[in-house]
N, C-alpha and C positions, 0 to 999 in steps of 0.2 A: 720364406717369401710366398705370398698367396698367388694362386693362379688367376688368369683372367676371368675364368668362369666364376671363381669365388668372389672376385671383386665386383662383378656385375650382378651377382645374385642378391635379390632384394630380401630384406628382413620382413618376414610375414608373421601375422598373428591371426588367431581365430577366437571369437568370443560368442557366447550364446546368452541371450538376455531377453527381458520383456520389452517389446517395442513401445508400449504405451508409457512405461516408466521412463524410457530414454527420451521420448518425445516431450514429456513434461519437464524433464531436466534441461533439455535444449531450449525450450521456451523461456524458462526462468533465466538461463544464462544470456539468452538473446536480449532480454529486457535490460540486463545489467550493462550491455554494451553502450547504450545511450548514443548510438550512431557514431561512436568514435573508432570502432574497429569493424572489420567485415569478417572476422573469424572468431572461433572459439577453440580452445585447446582441449584435447581429449587424451586422457592417460589411462591405458588399459593395464591393469595389474591383477595379481592373483585375487580373485574373489569379488572385484568390482571394476566398474568403468566410470571414471571421474571426468566431468565436464567443468571447465573453468573459463571465466570471462571477466574482464575488468575494463573500465573506461578512464582510469587514472584517479578518480575520486571515490569509486566504490568497486567492489568485486564480489563475485558469487561463485561458489563451487558446489556442484550437485553431483551425487553419485547414485548408481543403481547396481544391484547385485548382478554379477555376470560370471560365467565360467570362462576363464581366460587361460589359454595355454602358453602364450609368450608375451611378456610385458612389452608395451610399446607406447610411445607418445606421438601425437600428430595434431595437425590443425585442419579445420574444415569450415566451409561456409555454412552457417546454421540454417539459412533459408533453403539451400539445396538439400541439406540433410533432412529437414522437416518435410519437404515435398516427397521425398522417398518414404519417410516413416508414415505419412498420412495414409498411404495405401496399404500399409502393413502394420496394423496396430497389435498384432498377435506376437507370439514369441518368435524371435528372429535370430539369425546367425549372421555375424559380421566377419568378413575376411578383409585383411588390409595388408598393404605393402607400403613402399615409400612414396607411391604416386596415387593410388586409388583405394577406395573402399568398395567392397561388394556386399550388398545387403540382400539377404534371402529369407523369406518366410519359411519356417520349418514346420508350421502347422498344416500346410497344404503342399501338394506336389506341384511344381512349376509346370507351365505349359511347354511341352517339348516340340510340338509340331509347328509352333509359330502362328497358329491360326487366330489366336486371341492376343491383343496387345498386353504387354507385361504390366501396364499401369492399371489394367482393369481386372485381370485375373487375380484372385486372392493370393494364390501362390506365385511368387515372382522372384526374379533376381535382377537387381539394378546396380550399376556401377557409377560412383560419383568421384570426381577428382578431389584430391587433397590440395590444400594451399600451403605456400611456403612464405609466411610473413617475414618482413624484415625486423619486426619488433615484437617481443614477447609480452604477454600480459604481466603487468607489475603486481606485486603482492607485498604487503608489509612484512617486516622481519618478525618471524614467530618467536624468536628467542626473547624479545622484549615484551611479549604479550602479557597483560595483567591477568590476575586471577578471574576466572569466570564465576558469575553468580548463577546458580542452577534454578531451573523451574520458574522462570519469570513470566508466567501466563498473564498476570495482571499488567505487566509492562506492555505486552503486545496488544492487549485489549484496549487499554487507555490510549496508546499511541494511535491505533487505528480509528478510535472514536473522534479524535480531534483533527485527523488528517485532512478531512474535507474542507476545513476552514483555513488551511494554509494558503498563502498566495501562490498563484500559478505563473506569476510574472517573474521570469528569470532575472530581470534587472533589479528587482527588489530583494536583494540577497539577504537582508535582515528579516524578511517576512516569509521567504519560501522554505522555512524549516520548522521543526517541532521543538519547542523548548521543553527541557526536562530537568527537574531538580528533585533531590531526595535528602531529607534531613535525618535519615536513619530510621524513621518510623513511617512517614507519609511521603508518597511520591506525587508530584504535580506535573501535569502536561498542559501546555498552552500553545495555541496556534491562532494566527490572525492574518487576514488579507488586507487590513486597513479599513474595512467596512464592517467587519464582524470579528468576534474573538470567542474562542471556545476554551474552557478551562475544566480539567478533570483532576480530581484528587482521590486518592485511595491509600489505605494502609497496606503495605506489602513489604516483604523482606527484601532488602537491598542494601548495598554498601552506601554509607553516607558520602555524598559528593561535596567537595570543598566549594564548588560553585556550579551554577547551572550550565548545561550544554545545549547546543542547537544541532539537532540531527536533520540532515537534508530530507525534505518531504519525498523526493523521488526514491530514496532508499526505502521508506516505509511502504510505498506503493508496490515495491517488488517483494519485500520481506513479509509484511503482515498477512497477506492472504493465505500462503501455505504454512505459515508458522504460527499456529494457534495452540500450541501445547508442546511440552517436553523439549524446550530449547533454553539455552543459556546465553548470557551476554557478558561482555567485559568492556570497560571504558578506561581509556587513559587520556592524556592531554590532547591527543590529535585524532584518535580513532575510536570507533565503536566496533567491536567484533561480536559475531554471533555464531552459534553452532547448534545444530539439531541432529535428528536421527539420520537424515539423508541430505542435509544442506549445511553449508557454513559460508561465512563471508565477512565483509568489513565495509566500512564507509568512513571517509574523512569527515570530521565534524566541521560545521560552518563556523568560521572564526569571525563572528559578528556579534553585535550587542542587540539582544532581543528587547523589544519595547517593554517597559515596566508594566506588566499586565495587571498588577494589583491596583495601580492608580486608575485603571480604566473602570473598575467595578464601582458603581455609585455608592457613596458612603451611606445614603439613605437605605439602600437595599441590604447592606450589612447590619443595619439596625433591626433586630428581630421584632421590635415593637411597632415598626412602621407597617401600615396596612398594605396588603397585596392581594392579588386575585389568584384563585386556584381553579383550573379547568381540567376536563377530561382530555388526556393526551390524544386518544384515537379520534375523537370528534374534532379537535383542533387540527390534527394532521390531515384529516379528510378535507376540511375546508381550505387549508393552505395548499394542499395538493391540487384541488379544483381551481383555485386562483392561478397557481403556477402554470397549469396546463392550458388555461383559456386565454390569459391576458399577457401582454408584452412584459418582457423582463424588467424594463424600466418603469412599469406602472405599479405604484404601491398598493398594498392591501391596507385599508384604513381601519384601525381598531378603536373601539370605544366601549367602556363598561357602562351599562345602563339597564336599570330595572332587573337586576339579578342575572344579566346575560352579557356575554362578550359579543358585541356587534361587530361584524366584518362586512365591508363593502368595498367597491372599487370606484374610482373617479374617471374611468376610461369610457365605459358605456353605462351611464347611470340608469338607464331603463332596462338593462339586462337582468331578468329574474335570477339568473345563475350567478350574478355578481353580488349577491347579498346572502350572508349566513349569520345565524345567531345560535350560540350554544350556551347552556346554563353554566354559571360560574358561582363560586363562593367567595365572599369577601368583597372588598371595595378598594378604591384608590383615593388618595387625597386630591389628585388631579382629576377633574371630571371631563377633560377635553379628549380630543382624538390624537392619534399618532399614526404616521404612515411608515410601513415596513415592507421590504421586498418579500413576497410570498415564498420565493425559493430559499431565502435565509431561514424563515420559520420552518419550512419543510425539512431542511438539512439539520436544523437544531433539534427538532423532535426525533429525528432518527438517532442522533447522538445521545440524547437524554434517556431514551428507552425506559420510560417510567409510566405508570398508570395515570398519574396526575402531574400537572406541571404548574409551577408558580410563575406568575407574570407580574412585572412591575415596570412602571415608568414615571418619571417626575413631571414631565411636560412634553409637548410635541417637538421640542428641540433636544431633549435628553435621550440617552440610549434606552432601548428596550432590553429588559433582562428576562430571560427564560431559564428556569432552574428546576432541578428536582427538589422534592420536599426538604431534604436535609441541606441543600445548598452546596454539596460537594462538587456537583457537575452543573455547569451553567454556560449559557451562550449570551453574549452581549451583541446586539445589532444596532448600528447607527440608523437614525430615522431618515426618511426620504421626504424631500419637499414636494408639495402638491398644491 
């Protein structure tokens, strides 16, 4: 039988690690919460300290190297922990029991006389409370996890390219995700918000999928920035899993029918013999950026090919000298009239295409505008605006 002293004695642990690495890991997990929980779970074990968070539809686990003497798991409010870490980005020491964490910078001596506030002095010691949630973060069963496809750098790159064009309207569940399919040789990503659509294709090694999947756009915003190399993914009927050097996670796939993106691409553009215009991407991006910065979002940038130049103007302030641009172009269009397009759409499209020259095509002022790289593998289709 244990004594009363033994029953009240708290289980303590000590860990030494880099505060900057821990802060980055906490911020990543905080994004995965999606406002569904107010805590993250931290597990201290031999050699590392792991942070885990989920919101029911996606989850993220991040870990940092740490010298840990006693394994322990606990939960903490990420906002409170980040406030403490903001003033201590150097190497830190963490001590914990069942109720509190004590964080101390070990690169500086703490102020002992109390003359300086602990939140200002580089060397400090601060204690934050732990939380005791009623519900733990959910995690898919790892026993049924499919095989991982390693080194999928192209997957990340193409996913992040089309991400901007996905709908941000949570009510449009069939549009606020990224469509992905792979035939065993070529992978295709597509995203649309109902007014524009981006499609990227590339050949890269991946398992052939029996059908296309829709990955939530919110998952990409969390995963793509820090995962630009040396990571692997696995896909089954319900989930997409990923793992990297210091991160791993999962997301539920959107069980929706993505719009048939192939039918949106104008047939005339797919005909290589149809005339089209080629312009310098940097010059076009500069003009579109100028329009987007000066004029209202709902005001279109009017395009017209004339005299070997792509003419651009606005119909909001017709006498404004900054509202007209002309850049040299090669080729011509069968249609000689104008088309109105949102300048922000063109600006975002050129960021995605990332090529020295851009092909431009439209049938008439009611048809979509197509922006594509020279080989046509990456393209953006923008619906015209009335003016």
